[in-house]
C-alpha positions in Angstrom: 19.1 59.3 -17.9 20.6 57.0 -15.3 18.9 57.3 -12.0 20.3 57.4 -8.5 20.6 53.9 -7.3 21.2 52.5 -10.8 24.4 50.9 -12.0 26.9 53.0 -13.9 28.1 51.5 -17.2 31.7 50.8 -17.6 33.5 52.5 -20.5 36.9 53.1 -22.2 37.5 56.4 -24.1 40.4 58.2 -25.5 41.3 61.2 -23.5 44.0 63.6 -22.5 45.4 64.9 -19.2 47.6 67.9 -20.0 49.2 66.9 -23.4 49.4 63.2 -22.7 46.8 61.2 -24.7 45.7 57.8 -23.3 42.8 55.4 -23.1 40.8 55.9 -19.9 39.1 52.8 -18.6 36.6 53.3 -15.8 37.0 49.7 -14.6 40.7 50.2 -14.0 40.2 53.3 -11.8 36.8 53.3 -10.1 37.7 51.1 -7.1 40.8 53.1 -6.3 38.8 56.0 -5.1 36.0 56.6 -2.6 33.9 58.2 -5.4 34.0 59.1 -9.1 32.7 62.4 -10.5 31.8 62.3 -14.2 31.0 65.7 -15.8 29.5 65.4 -19.3 29.5 68.4 -21.7 28.8 68.6 -25.4 32.0 70.7 -25.8 34.7 72.0 -23.5 34.6 75.1 -25.7 30.9 76.1 -25.1 30.7 79.1 -22.8 28.5 77.6 -20.0 30.3 74.3 -20.2 33.7 76.1 -20.0 32.5 77.8 -16.8 31.5 74.5 -15.3 34.8 72.8 -16.2 36.8 75.8 -14.9 35.0 75.7 -11.6 35.5 71.9 -11.3 39.2 72.4 -12.0 39.5 75.2 -9.4 37.8 73.0 -6.8 40.9 71.0 -6.3 38.8 67.8 -6.3 41.1 66.1 -8.9 44.1 66.5 -6.6 42.6 64.3 -3.9 43.5 60.6 -3.6 40.0 59.7 -2.7 38.3 61.2 -5.8 38.4 60.3 -9.5 37.3 63.3 -11.6 36.8 62.9 -15.4 35.0 65.1 -17.9 33.5 63.5 -21.0 33.1 65.8 -24.1 32.0 65.5 -27.7 35.3 67.2 -28.7 38.4 65.5 -30.2 41.3 64.6 -28.0 43.3 67.5 -29.6 40.5 70.0 -28.9 40.3 68.6 -25.4 44.0 69.1 -24.9 43.7 72.7 -26.1 40.7 73.4 -23.8 42.4 71.7 -20.8 45.5 73.9 -21.3 43.5 77.1 -21.8 41.2 76.5 -18.8 44.0 75.2 -16.6 42.3 71.9 -15.9 44.0 69.2 -13.8 41.8 66.3 -14.7 41.4 64.2 -17.9 39.1 65.3 -20.7 37.7 62.2 -22.5 36.4 62.2 -26.0 33.0 60.6 -26.7 32.8 61.7 -30.4 30.0 59.3 -31.3 28.0 59.7 -28.1 28.0 56.0 -27.3 29.0 56.5 -23.6 26.7 59.5 -23.3 23.9 57.2 -24.6 24.7 54.5 -22.1 24.4 57.2 -19.3 21.2 58.5 -20.9 22.5 62.0 -21.7 23.2 61.9 -25.5 22.0 64.8 -27.5 20.6 63.8 -30.9 21.4 67.2 -32.4 23.2 70.2 -30.9 24.0 73.1 -33.3 24.1 70.8 -36.3 26.4 68.3 -34.5 24.9 64.8 -33.9 25.2 62.4 -31.1 27.2 64.4 -28.5 27.2 64.1 -24.8 24.7 66.4 -23.1 25.5 68.4 -20.0 25.2 66.2 -16.9 26.9 65.4 -13.5 27.2 62.0 -12.0 28.7 60.7 -8.8 29.5 57.0 -8.8 30.4 54.9 -5.8 33.2 52.2 -6.0 30.5 49.5 -6.2 29.2 51.2 -9.5 26.1 52.6 -7.8 25.0 56.0 -9.1 24.8 58.3 -6.1 24.0 61.5 -7.9 22.6 62.2 -11.4 21.7 65.7 -12.7 21.1 66.7 -16.3 21.3 70.4 -17.3 20.5 72.2 -20.5 23.8 73.0 -22.2 22.9 76.8 -22.1 21.3 76.9 -18.7 23.0 79.1 -16.0 21.4 77.6 -12.9 20.8 79.5 -9.7 23.5 78.3 -7.4 26.2 75.9 -8.1 25.3 72.7 -10.1 28.0 71.1 -7.9 25.9 71.4 -4.7 24.3 68.0 -5.2 27.6 66.5 -6.2 29.2 67.7 -3.0 26.3 66.3 -0.9 26.5 62.9 -2.6 30.3 62.9 -2.0 29.7 63.7 1.7 27.4 60.8 1.9 30.3 58.6 0.6 32.6 60.0 3.3 34.4 62.5 1.0 34.1 66.0 2.5 34.4 68.7 -0.1 33.1 72.2 -0.7 31.0 72.7 -3.8 32.7 75.1 -6.1 30.8 78.2 -7.1 30.5 78.8 -10.8 30.8 82.3 -12.3 29.0 82.1 -15.6 30.4 84.4 -18.3 27.2 84.4 -20.3 23.5 84.3 -19.5 21.8 81.1 -20.7 
């Protein structure tokens, strides 16, 4: 997995924000914000991952001009559109169906419930100079004590972005 202080890889992935599919290129967006939050999940339809995405959406972070918030899933663009709509998400869900971007970030799952090469569950904060400021990998079924976004909020604060970490109410035990 990428470590804090390392350089985040650039990528371009198909994604959807609402019902509008597009190609999302990190290089075109990263320098326009004080920080980028990347949330990787194997599926936006997995219960624990749904809960994380719902909390991230409820945080309001994606509505700030100084933050770029993207989620990277192993789902198709169409499945992401359905999940984004159902969960009420206000940030793009990107599709990494072959796991190549997850692999570049060091969070690709070889096998997950008979699905191969999907993104694992991880959170990254990337500064505009491409430096990884926070990196945390979680088991896709883990329901951690406390919010997995605490470290994200601390890294954002260090970059001058003052946010509250959203609490996550997990609907299932891991």
